[in-house]
C-alpha positions in Angstrom: 111.4 0.4 -22.8 109.4 -2.5 -21.7 108.5 -0.3 -18.6 107.5 2.6 -20.4 105.0 0.6 -22.2 103.7 -1.0 -19.1 103.2 2.1 -17.5 101.7 3.9 -20.7 99.2 0.6 -20.9 98.3 0.9 -17.2 97.7 4.8 -17.5 95.3 4.1 -20.8 93.3 0.9 -19.2 93.0 2.6 -16.0 91.7 5.7 -17.6 89.2 3.8 -19.8 88.1 1.9 -17.1 87.4 4.7 -14.5 85.5 6.4 -17.0 82.8 3.8 -17.3 82.2 4.1 -13.4 78.6 5.4 -12.8 78.2 9.0 -13.1 76.9 11.5 -10.4 77.0 14.5 -8.2 79.4 14.5 -5.3 79.0 11.4 -2.9 77.1 8.4 -3.9 77.1 4.8 -2.9 78.2 2.4 -5.3 75.3 -0.4 -4.8 75.4 -2.1 -8.1 79.1 -3.4 -7.9 78.3 -7.1 -8.9 76.3 -5.8 -12.3 78.8 -3.2 -13.4 81.5 -5.8 -12.8 79.6 -8.2 -15.0 79.3 -6.0 -17.5 82.9 -4.7 -17.5 84.7 -7.8 -16.6 87.1 -7.7 -19.4 88.0 -3.9 -18.9 88.6 -4.8 -15.0 90.7 -7.9 -16.0 92.8 -5.5 -18.4 93.4 -2.7 -15.7 94.5 -5.6 -12.8 96.8 -7.4 -15.6 98.1 -4.1 -16.5 99.0 -3.3 -12.9 100.8 -7.2 -12.7 102.8 -6.4 -15.5 104.0 -3.2 -14.1 105.1 -4.8 -11.0 107.0 -7.5 -12.9 108.7 -4.6 -14.9 109.7 -3.1 -11.6 111.0 -6.2 -10.5 113.5 -7.2 -13.2 115.3 -3.6 -13.4 118.5 -4.3 -12.0 120.3 -2.2 -9.3 117.1 -1.5 -7.7 117.2 2.2 -5.6 114.4 2.3 -3.0 112.2 4.3 -5.0 111.4 1.5 -7.3 111.1 -0.9 -4.0 108.3 1.8 -3.2 106.8 2.1 -6.5 106.5 -1.6 -7.0 104.9 -1.9 -3.4 102.6 0.8 -4.4 101.5 -1.3 -7.3 100.9 -4.4 -5.8 98.5 -2.2 -3.2 96.7 -0.7 -5.7 95.6 -4.2 -6.8 95.0 -5.5 -3.6 92.9 -2.0 -2.9 91.1 -2.4 -6.4 90.2 -5.8 -5.9 88.7 -5.2 -2.4 86.5 -2.6 -3.7 85.1 -4.3 -6.7 84.7 -7.9 -5.3 84.4 -7.6 -1.4 81.4 -9.1 -0.1 82.1 -7.6 3.4 78.7 -6.4 4.9 80.5 -4.1 7.3 81.5 -2.0 4.4 79.7 0.7 2.4 81.4 1.1 -1.4 81.4 4.6 -2.7 82.0 6.9 -5.5 83.1 10.6 -5.6 83.3 12.8 -8.4 85.3 15.6 -8.2 85.5 18.7 -10.8 84.5 18.5 -14.0 85.5 14.5 -14.4 82.0 13.4 -14.8 80.8 11.5 -17.7 80.4 12.9 -20.6 82.2 16.4 -19.7 85.5 17.6 -20.5 87.6 19.9 -18.2 89.8 18.8 -15.0 89.1 16.7 -11.9 89.0 12.7 -10.9 86.9 10.1 -9.4 87.5 8.2 -5.9 86.7 4.9 -5.4 86.1 4.4 -1.5 85.4 1.4 1.0 84.8 2.5 4.1 84.0 0.6 7.4 80.3 0.8 9.0 81.4 0.1 12.3 85.2 0.5 13.5 84.7 -1.0 16.9 85.6 -4.5 16.0 88.4 -3.3 13.9 90.0 -1.0 16.6 89.6 -3.7 19.0 91.3 -6.5 17.1 94.2 -4.3 15.7 94.8 -2.0 19.1 92.9 -2.4 22.0 93.5 -6.1 22.6 97.2 -5.7 21.5 98.2 -3.1 24.2 98.3 -3.3 28.2 97.2 0.6 28.2 95.6 3.0 26.1 94.7 6.6 27.0 92.0 8.8 24.8 91.6 12.2 25.6 90.5 15.2 23.5 89.0 18.6 24.3 85.6 17.4 22.4 84.9 13.5 23.3 82.1 13.8 26.0 78.4 14.4 25.1 75.7 15.9 27.9 73.9 12.8 29.6 73.1 12.1 33.1 76.4 13.5 34.6 76.5 17.3 34.4 79.3 17.9 32.3 78.7 14.8 29.7 79.9 11.2 29.7 81.7 9.1 27.1 78.8 6.6 26.1 78.9 7.7 22.4 82.6 7.7 21.7 83.0 4.5 23.7 80.5 2.6 21.2 81.9 3.8 17.8 85.6 2.7 19.3 84.8 -0.2 20.6 85.8 0.5 24.1 83.9 -2.1 26.7 85.5 -1.4 29.8 87.4 2.1 30.9 88.1 4.4 33.7 86.7 7.8 32.5 87.3 11.4 33.7 85.6 14.6 32.4 88.0 17.3 33.5 86.7 21.2 34.0 88.1 23.3 31.6 90.9 25.8 32.9 89.1 28.6 30.6 86.2 30.6 32.7 83.7 30.5 29.8 80.8 32.8 31.9 83.5 35.5 32.2 85.6 35.2 28.5 82.5 34.1 26.3 79.0 35.0 25.2 76.6 32.6 23.7 73.9 34.4 21.7 71.3 32.3 19.5 69.1 34.6 18.1 65.4 33.3 18.4 63.6 35.2 15.6 65.7 33.4 12.7 63.7 30.9 10.4 64.0 27.2 10.2 67.4 26.8 8.6 65.8 24.2 6.1 63.8 27.0 4.5 64.7 29.2 1.7 64.4 32.2 3.7 67.4 31.2 6.2 69.9 32.7 3.6 68.6 36.0 3.8 68.0 36.2 7.3 71.5 35.0 8.4 73.1 37.1 6.0 71.4 40.4 7.9 71.8 38.7 11.2 75.8 38.0 10.2 75.9 41.8 9.0 74.4 43.1 12.4 76.8 41.1 14.4 80.2 42.0 12.5 79.2 45.7 12.8 79.1 44.7 16.6 82.3 43.1 16.6 83.9 45.2 14.0 84.8 42.4 12.1 87.4 39.8 13.6 85.2 36.6 13.1 85.1 33.6 11.7 81.6 32.6 9.8 81.6 28.9 9.9 79.1 27.0 7.3 78.1 23.4 7.3 77.9 23.7 3.5 79.8 25.2 0.5 76.7 26.3 -1.4 75.5 28.5 2.1 79.0 29.9 2.6 78.7 31.2 -1.1 75.5 32.4 -0.7 75.8 34.3 2.5 79.3 35.7 1.3 77.8 37.0 -2.1 75.1 38.4 -0.2 77.3 40.6 2.2 80.1 41.1 -0.6 80.3 45.3 -0.6 77.7 45.5 2.3 80.6 45.4 5.2 83.5 47.5 5.6 85.8 44.8 6.3 88.0 42.5 4.8 86.7 39.3 3.5 88.3 36.1 3.2 86.6 33.1 1.5 87.9 29.4 1.8 88.8 28.4 -1.5 90.0 31.8 -3.1 93.6 30.6 -1.4 95.2 27.6 0.4 94.3 27.2 3.9 97.5 28.1 5.6 97.7 31.4 3.0 94.1 32.5 4.6 95.0 32.0 8.0 98.2 34.2 7.8 96.0 36.5 5.7 93.4 36.7 8.5 96.1 36.9 11.5 97.7 39.9 9.9 94.5 41.6 8.5 93.0 44.1 11.2 89.1 43.5 11.6 89.1 40.8 8.6 86.5 38.5 8.3 86.6 34.9 7.3 83.9 32.5 5.7 84.6 29.0 5.6 83.4 25.5 5.8 84.1 22.2 7.8 87.8 22.0 7.3 88.3 25.5 9.4 86.2 23.9 12.5 89.0 21.9 13.6 93.0 22.5 13.9 92.8 26.1 13.6 94.1 28.4 16.4 94.0 32.1 16.5 94.6 33.8 19.7 93.9 37.3 20.8 91.5 40.0 19.6 91.9 39.2 16.1 89.3 36.6 16.4 86.7 37.8 18.7 83.5 36.0 17.1 82.5 32.7 15.7 79.2 32.5 13.8 77.9 28.9 12.8 75.1 28.9 10.6 73.3 25.7 11.5 73.9 22.7 13.8 76.3 20.4 11.9 74.3 17.3 11.4 76.0 15.2 8.9 73.9 15.0 5.9 71.9 11.8 5.9 71.9 10.9 2.5 76.2 10.6 2.1 76.7 7.1 1.9 78.5 6.6 4.8 76.5 8.4 7.0 73.5 6.7 5.6 74.7 3.2 6.3 76.0 3.9 9.7 72.2 5.2 10.1 70.7 2.0 8.9 73.0 0.1 11.0 72.0 1.4 14.3 68.2 1.5 13.5 68.7 -2.3 12.4 70.3 -3.1 15.8 67.0 -1.9 17.5 68.5 1.6 18.1 67.9 5.2 17.4 70.3 6.6 15.1 68.9 10.1 15.6 70.0 10.0 19.1 72.5 7.4 19.6 74.3 8.6 16.5 73.5 11.7 14.6 72.9 14.0 17.5 76.5 12.9 19.3 78.3 13.3 16.2 76.6 16.8 15.7 77.6 18.2 19.2 80.8 17.1 19.0 81.6 19.0 15.6 80.0 22.0 17.1 82.2 22.0 20.3 85.0 21.6 17.6 83.6 24.5 16.0 82.9 26.7 18.8 86.3 26.1 20.2 87.7 28.3 17.6 87.2 31.4 19.7 88.4 30.8 23.6 92.2 29.3 23.0 93.7 30.9 25.9 92.7 32.1 29.1 92.9 36.1 28.1 90.5 35.5 24.9 87.1 36.8 25.0 84.3 37.0 22.9 81.0 36.3 21.2 79.7 32.4 20.4 76.7 32.8 17.9 74.6 30.1 16.3 71.9 31.0 13.9 70.2 27.6 14.2 67.0 28.3 17.0 66.2 24.4 17.0 68.5 24.4 19.8 66.3 26.3 21.7 63.0 24.7 20.2 63.6 21.2 20.0 63.7 18.6 22.5 67.4 17.4 21.3 68.6 21.0 21.7 69.1 20.7 25.5 71.6 18.0 24.8 74.0 20.6 22.8 73.5 23.6 25.2 74.5 21.3 28.1 77.7 20.0 25.8 78.8 23.2 25.2 
């Protein structure tokens, strides 16, 4: 009975405390933590004490099964994590809040709020906890290299991000014959993707491409808003089955795409990697725009600021390489075997017009 009372109190105090957090849309920096804590210190202490009481009650249980030990450990972890997020003064950490669903202040409905603490620079963390503790580490991926002085790119960006000072490097040529298996199409007549005319032009261009490929395509977007906008514009305009991310679980959508002739999937970032559809069923991948990270995202903004304050150029040293790797991952959905063939379409012609576009083309 005392454990149930402790759990009920913890839930009550936690819900009240989290309801006091600053309201907003999506993700935003928790920049006034000190002032928030001063104003709501009693409520914060009530949450911490309620977690402590739950831990004590769990410890007092006789003949504890493994689940109880796990609950007790998790309770201590929650205390430590909440204390770090609310009290830490670590300069290498950005603290931020994310509201999901309808859990925003003053609203009802379902949803929840997430408190996060993210390292701005992970290089020293990885160096101390990984690279300094092992004799050898092998880092490998299909998308790590970014075009630079070498013909097939180099690892300067990823070395800086993960803190590898000295390493032997090797860029291995792909066993896919891309000139024979794939065509890269960048329409030169598209408006700037930041303009209000872009969505209408993108929908029309996608419609024409899908008519040529008879569907069988992934349409990958950099935002949910753009995905829904273009999907709604094409709804009823295409004679192909249209699947939309969010309408079913990810695995179910993939299975339906594989089993449905001429299907078209509209999706965002979670389908840019870890998705494997071989054969003619996927013959076209269309990406709406260069996948630059949103600059006002709290983590991205902090990393941009850190690079610039260190005397670097965040756009060319961080934003462009990160977008290059993301684009390679997205386009990598198309050619999955030596027999695959198809069209890669990028509707963002800044890749042809801007100086940084050359890095994207050479990296591909």
